[in-house]
C-alpha positions as CSV (number, residue, x, y, z in Angstrom):
1,X,6.8,-72.5,-64.3
2,X,5.4,-76.2,-64.6
3,X,6.6,-77.7,-61.6
4,X,6.0,-74.6,-59.7
5,X,2.0,-74.9,-61.2
6,X,1.9,-78.6,-60.5
7,X,2.6,-77.8,-56.9
8,X,0.2,-75.2,-56.6
9,X,-2.2,-77.2,-58.1
10,X,-1.5,-80.3,-55.7
11,X,-1.1,-78.9,-52.5
12,X,-4.2,-76.1,-53.1
13,X,-2.1,-73.2,-52.5
14,X,-4.0,-69.6,-51.9
15,X,-1.5,-67.3,-51.1
16,X,2.6,-67.4,-52.1
17,X,5.3,-66.1,-50.4
18,X,7.9,-64.8,-52.7
19,X,11.3,-64.3,-51.2
20,X,14.6,-63.1,-51.4
21,X,17.7,-63.7,-49.1
22,X,19.4,-60.5,-48.3
23,X,23.1,-60.0,-47.4
24,X,22.4,-60.7,-43.9
25,X,20.2,-63.6,-44.6
26,X,17.0,-61.7,-43.7
27,X,13.9,-63.0,-46.1
28,X,12.8,-60.2,-47.9
29,X,9.9,-60.2,-50.4
30,X,6.3,-60.0,-50.9
31,X,3.2,-62.6,-50.3
32,X,1.3,-62.5,-53.5
33,X,-2.2,-64.5,-54.2
34,X,-2.0,-67.3,-56.1
35,X,-4.1,-66.3,-59.0
36,X,-2.1,-63.3,-59.4
37,X,1.6,-65.5,-59.1
38,X,0.2,-67.6,-61.7
39,X,-0.5,-64.6,-64.3
40,X,3.1,-64.5,-64.5
41,X,3.3,-60.9,-63.6
42,X,7.2,-60.0,-62.6
43,X,7.9,-59.3,-59.1
44,X,9.9,-56.2,-58.6
45,X,11.7,-55.1,-55.6
46,X,14.1,-52.2,-54.9
47,X,17.7,-53.7,-55.9
48,X,18.5,-51.7,-52.7
49,X,16.6,-54.4,-50.0
50,X,19.3,-56.6,-50.7
51,X,21.7,-54.5,-48.9
52,X,19.8,-53.2,-46.3
53,X,21.5,-53.4,-42.8
54,X,20.7,-55.7,-40.0
55,X,18.8,-52.2,-38.0
56,X,16.9,-51.2,-41.4
57,X,19.6,-48.8,-42.4
58,X,21.1,-48.6,-46.0
59,X,24.7,-47.1,-47.1
60,X,25.4,-44.0,-48.2
61,X,27.8,-44.8,-51.2
62,X,24.8,-44.1,-54.2
63,X,27.1,-46.0,-56.7
64,X,26.2,-49.2,-54.9
65,X,22.6,-49.2,-55.9
66,X,22.6,-46.3,-58.5
67,X,20.9,-42.6,-57.4
68,X,17.8,-43.9,-58.9
69,X,17.0,-46.5,-56.6
70,X,16.4,-48.8,-59.5
71,X,13.9,-52.0,-59.1
72,X,15.6,-55.6,-60.2
73,X,13.0,-58.6,-60.9
74,X,12.5,-61.7,-58.7
75,X,12.7,-65.1,-60.9
76,X,11.0,-67.7,-59.2
77,X,13.2,-70.8,-58.8
78,X,11.5,-73.8,-59.5
79,X,13.7,-76.0,-57.3
80,X,13.5,-73.5,-54.3
81,X,9.5,-73.9,-53.4
82,X,8.1,-75.4,-50.3
83,X,4.9,-75.1,-48.0
84,X,4.7,-72.9,-45.4
85,X,3.4,-75.3,-42.6
86,X,2.9,-72.8,-39.6
87,X,0.6,-70.6,-42.3
88,X,-3.7,-71.0,-41.5
89,X,-4.5,-71.1,-45.4
90,X,-2.6,-73.1,-47.7
91,X,0.2,-71.7,-48.4
92,X,3.8,-71.7,-50.1
93,X,7.1,-70.0,-50.1
94,X,9.3,-69.6,-53.2
95,X,13.0,-68.4,-53.3
96,X,13.8,-66.0,-56.2
97,X,16.7,-65.0,-57.7
98,X,17.5,-61.4,-58.6
99,X,18.2,-60.1,-62.3
100,X,18.3,-56.6,-63.8
101,X,16.1,-55.9,-66.6
102,X,18.4,-57.0,-69.3
103,X,18.0,-60.7,-67.8
104,X,21.9,-60.4,-66.0
105,X,22.4,-60.9,-62.7
106,X,22.0,-58.7,-59.6
107,X,26.0,-59.4,-58.8
108,X,25.8,-58.8,-54.7
109,X,22.7,-61.0,-54.6
110,X,24.0,-63.7,-52.2
111,X,22.5,-66.6,-54.2
112,X,24.4,-65.1,-57.0
113,X,27.4,-65.2,-55.4
114,X,27.4,-69.1,-54.4
115,X,26.2,-69.5,-58.2
116,X,29.2,-67.8,-59.3
117,X,31.5,-69.8,-56.8
118,X,30.2,-73.1,-57.9
119,X,30.7,-72.4,-61.4
120,X,34.4,-71.8,-61.0
121,X,34.5,-75.5,-59.5
122,X,32.4,-76.5,-62.6
123,X,34.7,-75.2,-65.2
124,X,37.3,-77.4,-63.6
125,X,35.3,-80.3,-63.9
126,X,34.5,-80.5,-60.0
127,X,31.6,-80.1,-57.6
128,X,31.6,-79.2,-53.9
129,X,29.8,-81.7,-51.7
130,X,29.1,-79.4,-48.3
131,X,27.1,-80.4,-44.8
132,X,26.2,-77.5,-42.2
133,X,25.8,-78.0,-38.6
134,X,24.3,-75.3,-37.0
135,X,24.0,-74.4,-33.0
136,X,21.6,-72.4,-31.9
137,X,20.4,-71.3,-28.0
138,X,16.4,-71.2,-27.0
139,X,15.8,-68.5,-24.6
140,X,13.2,-67.2,-22.3
141,X,11.1,-64.4,-23.9
142,X,13.1,-61.1,-23.7
143,X,10.7,-57.9,-24.3
144,X,13.4,-55.5,-23.1
145,X,16.8,-55.9,-25.2
146,X,18.4,-54.5,-21.7
147,X,17.9,-57.1,-19.8
148,X,20.5,-60.6,-20.3
149,X,18.5,-63.6,-22.0
150,X,18.1,-66.5,-19.5
151,X,17.3,-69.6,-20.8
152,X,13.7,-71.0,-20.9
153,X,11.7,-73.0,-18.7
154,X,11.2,-76.9,-20.0
155,X,8.8,-79.3,-19.3
156,X,10.1,-79.9,-15.5
157,X,8.9,-76.0,-15.0
158,X,13.0,-75.0,-14.2
159,X,15.1,-73.5,-16.7
160,X,18.1,-75.2,-17.0
161,X,21.2,-74.5,-15.3
162,X,25.0,-75.5,-16.0
163,X,26.1,-77.3,-19.0
164,X,24.3,-80.3,-20.1
165,X,26.4,-81.4,-23.3
166,X,25.1,-84.5,-25.4
167,X,22.6,-84.5,-22.3
168,X,19.4,-86.5,-24.0
169,X,17.5,-85.7,-20.6
170,X,18.4,-82.0,-21.4
171,X,17.1,-82.2,-25.1
172,X,13.7,-84.0,-23.9
173,X,12.8,-81.1,-21.9
174,X,11.9,-79.6,-24.8
175,X,10.3,-82.4,-26.5
176,X,6.9,-80.6,-27.9
177,X,8.9,-78.0,-29.5
178,X,11.5,-80.4,-31.1
179,X,8.5,-82.5,-32.6
180,X,7.2,-79.1,-34.2
181,X,10.3,-78.6,-35.7
182,X,10.7,-82.2,-37.1
183,X,6.9,-82.1,-38.1
184,X,7.6,-78.6,-39.9
185,X,10.8,-79.5,-41.5
186,X,9.8,-82.9,-43.0
187,X,6.9,-80.6,-44.5
188,X,9.2,-78.3,-46.4
189,X,11.3,-81.6,-47.3
190,X,14.5,-79.2,-45.3
191,X,15.9,-83.0,-44.6
192,X,17.6,-82.3,-41.3
193,X,19.7,-85.3,-39.7
194,X,20.8,-85.3,-35.9
195,X,19.6,-83.4,-33.0
196,X,21.6,-83.1,-30.1
197,X,22.3,-80.5,-27.1
198,X,25.4,-78.7,-27.4
199,X,27.3,-76.9,-24.1
200,X,25.6,-74.1,-23.3
201,X,22.5,-73.4,-21.4
202,X,19.6,-74.7,-23.8
203,X,21.9,-74.5,-27.1
204,X,21.2,-76.9,-29.3
205,X,22.6,-78.4,-32.7
206,X,21.1,-79.6,-35.9
207,X,23.0,-81.4,-38.6
208,X,22.1,-81.6,-42.3
209,X,23.2,-84.4,-44.5
210,X,25.7,-83.6,-47.0
211,X,24.7,-82.4,-50.5
212,X,24.5,-79.7,-52.9
213,X,25.7,-76.1,-51.7
214,X,22.7,-74.2,-53.1
215,X,20.3,-76.3,-51.7
216,X,21.8,-77.0,-48.5
217,X,22.0,-73.0,-48.2
218,X,18.4,-72.6,-49.0
219,X,17.5,-75.7,-46.4
220,X,19.7,-73.4,-43.8
221,X,18.3,-70.4,-44.3
222,X,14.5,-71.9,-44.4
223,X,15.2,-73.7,-41.2
224,X,16.6,-70.8,-39.3
225,X,13.2,-69.0,-40.1
226,X,11.4,-72.2,-39.0
227,X,13.1,-72.5,-35.5
228,X,12.3,-69.3,-34.8
229,X,8.8,-69.4,-35.7
230,X,8.5,-72.9,-33.5
231,X,9.9,-71.2,-30.8
232,X,7.5,-68.4,-31.1
233,X,4.7,-70.4,-30.9
234,X,6.1,-72.8,-27.7
235,X,6.4,-69.1,-25.9
236,X,10.1,-68.7,-25.9
237,X,12.9,-67.4,-28.5
238,X,15.2,-69.4,-31.0
239,X,18.2,-67.0,-31.6
240,X,21.1,-67.5,-34.0
241,X,23.2,-65.0,-32.6
242,X,26.7,-65.9,-32.4
243,X,27.3,-64.9,-28.6
244,X,23.7,-64.2,-26.9
245,X,24.6,-65.1,-23.5
246,X,27.9,-63.4,-21.7
247,X,29.0,-66.8,-19.6
248,X,28.0,-69.7,-22.1
249,X,29.5,-70.1,-25.3
250,X,28.7,-69.3,-28.7
251,X,27.3,-70.6,-31.4
252,X,28.9,-71.7,-34.9
253,X,27.8,-72.7,-38.4
254,X,30.5,-75.7,-39.1
255,X,30.7,-76.5,-42.3
256,X,31.9,-80.1,-43.5
257,X,33.1,-79.7,-47.3
258,X,34.6,-82.0,-49.9
259,X,35.5,-81.7,-53.7
260,X,34.4,-84.7,-55.9
261,X,35.1,-85.3,-59.9
262,X,32.0,-84.1,-61.4
263,X,32.4,-87.2,-64.0
264,X,33.3,-90.2,-61.5
265,X,32.0,-89.2,-58.6
266,X,35.3,-89.2,-56.8
267,X,36.6,-87.6,-54.0
268,X,39.4,-85.4,-55.3
269,X,41.1,-85.2,-51.6
270,X,42.1,-88.8,-51.9
271,X,44.6,-90.6,-54.6
272,X,44.1,-93.7,-55.7
273,X,45.9,-95.2,-52.9
274,X,43.6,-93.8,-50.5
275,X,46.2,-91.3,-48.6
276,X,45.6,-87.5,-49.0
277,X,45.9,-85.8,-52.5
278,X,47.6,-82.7,-53.5
279,X,44.6,-80.8,-53.6
280,X,43.6,-81.9,-50.1
281,X,46.4,-80.1,-49.1
282,X,46.1,-76.9,-51.2
283,X,42.5,-76.8,-50.2
284,X,43.3,-76.1,-46.5
285,X,46.0,-73.6,-47.2
286,X,43.5,-71.8,-49.3
287,X,41.4,-71.5,-46.0
288,X,44.6,-70.4,-44.1
289,X,45.5,-68.1,-46.7
290,X,41.9,-66.5,-47.6
291,X,39.5,-66.9,-44.2
292,X,41.2,-63.8,-42.2
293,X,39.9,-61.6,-45.3
294,X,36.8,-63.6,-45.6
295,X,35.7,-63.0,-41.6
296,X,33.1,-60.0,-42.6
297,X,31.1,-63.0,-44.2
298,X,31.7,-65.5,-41.3
299,X,31.5,-63.2,-38.4
300,X,29.4,-60.3,-40.0
301,X,28.5,-58.8,-36.8
302,X,30.4,-56.9,-34.0
303,X,28.4,-59.8,-31.8
304,X,30.5,-62.2,-34.0
305,X,33.8,-61.7,-32.5
306,X,32.8,-62.2,-29.1
307,X,32.3,-65.6,-29.8
308,X,36.2,-66.1,-31.6
309,X,37.6,-66.2,-27.8
310,X,40.2,-68.3,-26.4
311,X,38.9,-71.6,-24.2
312,X,35.0,-71.0,-25.2
313,X,34.9,-73.9,-27.7
314,X,35.5,-71.7,-30.6
315,X,38.6,-71.5,-32.8
316,X,40.9,-68.1,-32.6
317,X,43.0,-69.1,-35.5
318,X,43.6,-70.7,-38.7
319,X,45.7,-73.7,-37.6
320,X,44.6,-77.5,-39.0
321,X,45.0,-80.7,-37.9
322,X,43.2,-84.3,-37.7
323,X,40.0,-84.8,-35.1
324,X,41.5,-81.5,-33.7
325,X,38.6,-79.7,-32.1
326,X,40.6,-76.6,-30.8
327,X,41.8,-75.6,-34.6
328,X,39.6,-73.5,-37.0
329,X,40.0,-76.1,-39.5
330,X,39.2,-79.5,-38.6
331,X,40.1,-83.1,-40.3
332,X,37.4,-85.5,-39.3
333,X,38.2,-89.1,-39.1
334,X,37.0,-91.1,-42.1
335,X,37.9,-93.2,-45.0
336,X,39.0,-92.1,-48.3
337,X,35.6,-91.4,-50.1
338,X,34.6,-89.3,-47.4
339,X,37.6,-87.2,-46.5
340,X,37.0,-83.8,-45.8
341,X,37.6,-80.3,-44.0
342,X,35.4,-78.6,-41.3
343,X,35.6,-75.3,-41.4
344,X,34.6,-74.2,-37.6
345,X,34.9,-70.5,-37.6
346,X,31.8,-69.7,-39.4
347,X,29.2,-68.1,-36.7
348,X,25.9,-69.2,-36.9
349,X,24.9,-65.7,-37.6
350,X,26.5,-65.4,-40.9
351,X,24.2,-65.9,-44.5
352,X,24.5,-69.6,-45.4
353,X,24.6,-68.3,-49.2
354,X,28.0,-66.2,-48.2
355,X,29.2,-68.4,-45.5
356,X,29.2,-71.8,-47.9
357,X,30.5,-69.4,-51.2
358,X,33.3,-67.9,-49.1
359,X,34.8,-70.9,-47.6
360,X,34.5,-72.7,-51.0
361,X,36.2,-69.5,-52.7
362,X,39.2,-70.1,-50.2
363,X,39.7,-73.5,-51.0
364,X,39.5,-72.8,-55.0
365,X,42.0,-70.6,-54.5
366,X,44.2,-72.7,-52.6
367,X,43.5,-75.4,-55.4
368,X,44.4,-73.1,-58.6
369,X,47.3,-71.6,-56.7
370,X,48.5,-74.6,-55.4
371,X,49.1,-73.1,-52.3
372,X,50.7,-75.5,-49.2
373,X,49.6,-75.6,-46.0
374,X,51.3,-75.4,-42.6
375,X,52.0,-78.4,-40.6
376,X,49.0,-80.3,-38.7
377,X,48.8,-79.4,-35.2
378,X,48.0,-82.3,-32.9
379,X,48.0,-80.0,-29.7
380,X,46.1,-77.4,-28.0
381,X,45.6,-74.6,-30.3
382,X,44.0,-72.5,-27.8
383,X,47.3,-71.9,-26.0
384,X,48.6,-70.4,-29.6
385,X,48.1,-66.7,-31.5
386,X,45.1,-65.2,-32.4
387,X,45.6,-65.1,-36.1
388,X,42.0,-64.1,-36.9
389,X,40.7,-60.3,-37.2
390,X,39.8,-59.6,-33.4
391,X,36.6,-56.9,-34.9
392,X,34.5,-56.1,-37.5
393,X,36.0,-52.8,-38.0
394,X,39.8,-54.8,-38.6
395,X,38.1,-57.6,-40.8
396,X,36.2,-54.9,-43.3
397,X,39.7,-53.6,-44.0
398,X,41.3,-56.9,-45.2
399,X,38.3,-57.9,-47.0
400,X,38.5,-54.5,-49.1
401,X,42.4,-55.0,-49.5
402,X,42.3,-58.9,-50.9
403,X,42.0,-58.6,-54.8
404,X,41.9,-62.4,-54.8
405,X,38.9,-62.3,-52.8
406,X,36.7,-59.6,-54.9
407,X,38.2,-61.6,-58.0
408,X,36.4,-64.7,-57.0
409,X,33.4,-63.1,-55.1
410,X,33.1,-60.1,-57.3
411,X,34.1,-56.6,-56.7
412,X,30.4,-55.3,-57.0
413,X,29.6,-57.7,-54.3
414,X,32.6,-57.1,-52.1
415,X,32.3,-53.1,-52.5
416,X,28.4,-53.4,-51.7
417,X,28.7,-55.7,-48.6
418,X,31.7,-53.9,-47.1
419,X,29.6,-50.9,-47.5
420,X,27.0,-52.8,-45.4
421,X,29.2,-54.0,-42.4
422,X,30.8,-50.5,-42.1
423,X,27.1,-48.9,-42.1
424,X,26.2,-51.5,-39.3
425,X,29.7,-50.9,-37.5
426,X,29.1,-47.2,-37.5
427,X,25.7,-47.5,-35.9
428,X,27.1,-50.0,-32.9
429,X,29.7,-47.6,-32.4
430,X,27.1,-44.8,-31.8
431,X,25.5,-46.8,-28.8
432,X,27.1,-46.3,-25.6
433,X,27.1,-49.8,-23.5
434,X,26.0,-50.6,-19.9
435,X,29.8,-51.7,-19.3
436,X,30.8,-48.0,-20.0
437,X,28.1,-46.4,-17.7
438,X,29.0,-48.6,-14.9
439,X,32.7,-48.8,-15.4
440,X,33.6,-45.4,-16.6
441,X,30.9,-43.0,-15.5
442,X,32.0,-42.1,-11.8
443,X,35.5,-43.1,-11.6
444,X,37.5,-41.6,-14.8
């Protein structure tokens, strides 16, 4: 706690936001006065908080949390303390880990799932390095969920129309907003890299510098909260939905990943002669073999599968290729030291802890099982067959059937997570959509 105590003193903190990320990636927790936080009292939350659904329900399976609805202890991570730069009073946020009363980790806590995967790599003398890229939309304030979203009005006084990929002027339309985003990110040491305008109307992308997976997951988790907060202050919304608008492309979280030797720091995807190593091919093969069973993580909501459609700048299969953006697994052009794989399948609506854990788990299985990939694709993979589940229900079935996925991520986690996703799916299935009323009401 010395590091946290020094931080509180240095910044004259008066309140502490004690935060845990749930399975959806939503921040749960408590706001505590500094004096009470420094007193060292253990913060407790019901364990069920972690698997609350995005619409506020809970799975009915009592075997997940126990029939008594027990508490868990939330332990502050001294390496995950940051300012809350938009707060009126000096406030910090501390991400917590979740443990049982005997000190053992809560198996379905997202940070623990990622830590467990990283421990598998550490046992082999490997160290993963990741770099996420987040796409998101700015949209006009929309208080009625039945009305389609619209792009916001920029400094020109007009809403953006058409596609303005990589347009500097289109980004400049929202300069005041992005200045605040960068200022808030700097205050939190989130270390964001480049900003670009993506294909969709008012769709943006922020890239992060490569680094440690757990630290990057923390930063993505906090970045999404930051962007939403800044957008509200500029009278607009920021959304990380995978497919927020019908005629616009979806938003992804592309994850660049490489593995280095923990002792030497050398990239194990490259041999001494600079060519691709056997482990590089095994890693890709692992992604090809296990990504379909991990789709409830990469595409966690019903809306997520609307993004994964042919010819919409999103992958539909698990093919791979060199510098090919039409495949699900892209290998960017680079030198041997920077050889990496880009997983383009994950949506930006995914929980960053779980998405990073899942892609690393798939690659790990490929390496330890010495799997072989297909041949790389140099043509348009959008013309190839669908190889990913087309809906959440099918994805849940695949995940539950994979013993290897449960072996790496933990059976307790898989049971809890799929129960959450199934509960969300059932809630959606009860809703009658406007499409059904429009096309079926008077004609069938």
